[in-house]
C-alpha distance (Angstrom), angle and dihedral (degrees) to the residues before:
residue distance angle dihedral
M1 . . .
F2 3.72 . .
K3 3.73 93.0 .
I4 3.80 92.0 49.8
N5 3.88 90.5 53.0
L6 3.82 89.6 48.7
S7 3.83 92.4 50.9
A8 3.77 90.6 49.2
M9 3.68 91.1 47.7
K10 3.79 90.8 52.7
G11 3.83 90.8 51.3
N12 3.82 93.1 49.5
S13 3.81 96.5 47.3
I14 3.74 131.4 83.5
I15 3.84 105.9 -136.4
T16 3.81 135.6 154.3
D17 3.80 121.0 -94.6
E18 3.72 92.7 -107.5
N19 3.86 92.1 52.9
A20 3.82 89.7 47.0
R21 3.83 89.4 54.9
A22 3.83 91.4 46.9
F23 3.86 89.4 47.7
S24 3.82 91.0 49.6
H25 3.80 90.3 48.0
A26 3.74 88.8 52.9
I27 3.75 94.9 50.4
K28 3.89 88.0 50.5
L29 3.75 89.9 51.7
L30 3.76 89.8 48.9
D31 3.81 89.7 51.2
H32 3.80 90.1 51.1
S33 3.77 92.9 48.4
I34 3.88 90.8 49.4
T35 3.89 90.5 50.2
E36 3.76 90.8 48.9
L37 3.75 94.7 45.6
R38 3.90 90.0 51.1
R39 3.82 90.2 49.6
V40 3.72 94.1 51.9
A41 3.77 93.8 42.2
H42 3.80 89.9 54.7
N43 3.74 91.9 49.2
I44 3.84 100.1 51.8
M45 3.64 133.8 61.8
P46 3.86 122.0 -169.7
E47 3.81 113.4 -117.7
T48 3.78 89.5 -126.7
L49 3.82 87.9 63.7
V50 3.75 94.1 47.7
H51 3.80 96.7 47.4
Y52 3.80 105.8 27.8
G53 3.83 106.6 21.9
L54 3.65 140.5 -114.7
K55 3.86 98.7 -59.6
A56 3.81 90.5 55.4
A57 3.73 93.4 46.8
F58 3.81 92.4 52.2
E59 3.80 91.0 47.6
D60 3.73 89.9 49.2
F61 3.84 90.4 49.3
V62 3.76 93.9 49.3
S63 3.83 91.7 49.3
R64 3.82 88.6 52.6
V65 3.80 98.0 50.4
R66 3.81 96.6 39.3
T67 3.70 112.1 104.9
D68 3.74 140.4 148.4
N69 3.90 90.3 -99.5
T70 3.89 96.7 51.3
P71 3.73 128.0 80.4
E72 3.79 114.2 -98.4
L73 3.82 113.4 -76.1
D74 3.73 122.5 -159.0
F75 3.69 126.8 178.0
Q76 3.84 119.0 -161.7
F77 3.78 122.6 -175.4
F78 3.71 121.1 -155.5
G79 3.81 129.1 -177.5
R80 3.72 132.5 29.7
K81 3.77 126.0 -33.2
A82 3.85 109.2 -105.8
G83 3.76 128.7 177.3
I84 3.77 128.0 -140.8
L85 3.83 112.5 -89.5
L86 3.68 114.7 -110.0
S87 3.77 90.3 -122.4
L88 3.82 89.4 60.4
K89 3.83 96.0 50.0
């Protein structure tokens, strides 16, 4: 979504050729960063998820990102507790 907004902003702005090239380069760097982040995220699995399940992993994540400077985060779990199938581990 952020990239779409940046691309739209570029199209709606009057900027020099040099700034347009710099802007395009920044968008390419953003694309590369997003691709790398996705690759890393797909290749890692938090130990909390492996050992304690999805609910505990989300609770751990929320507690780590919650600070005084962030909007209020609240994780609510509904349903039954289910573990990861051994075939998926």
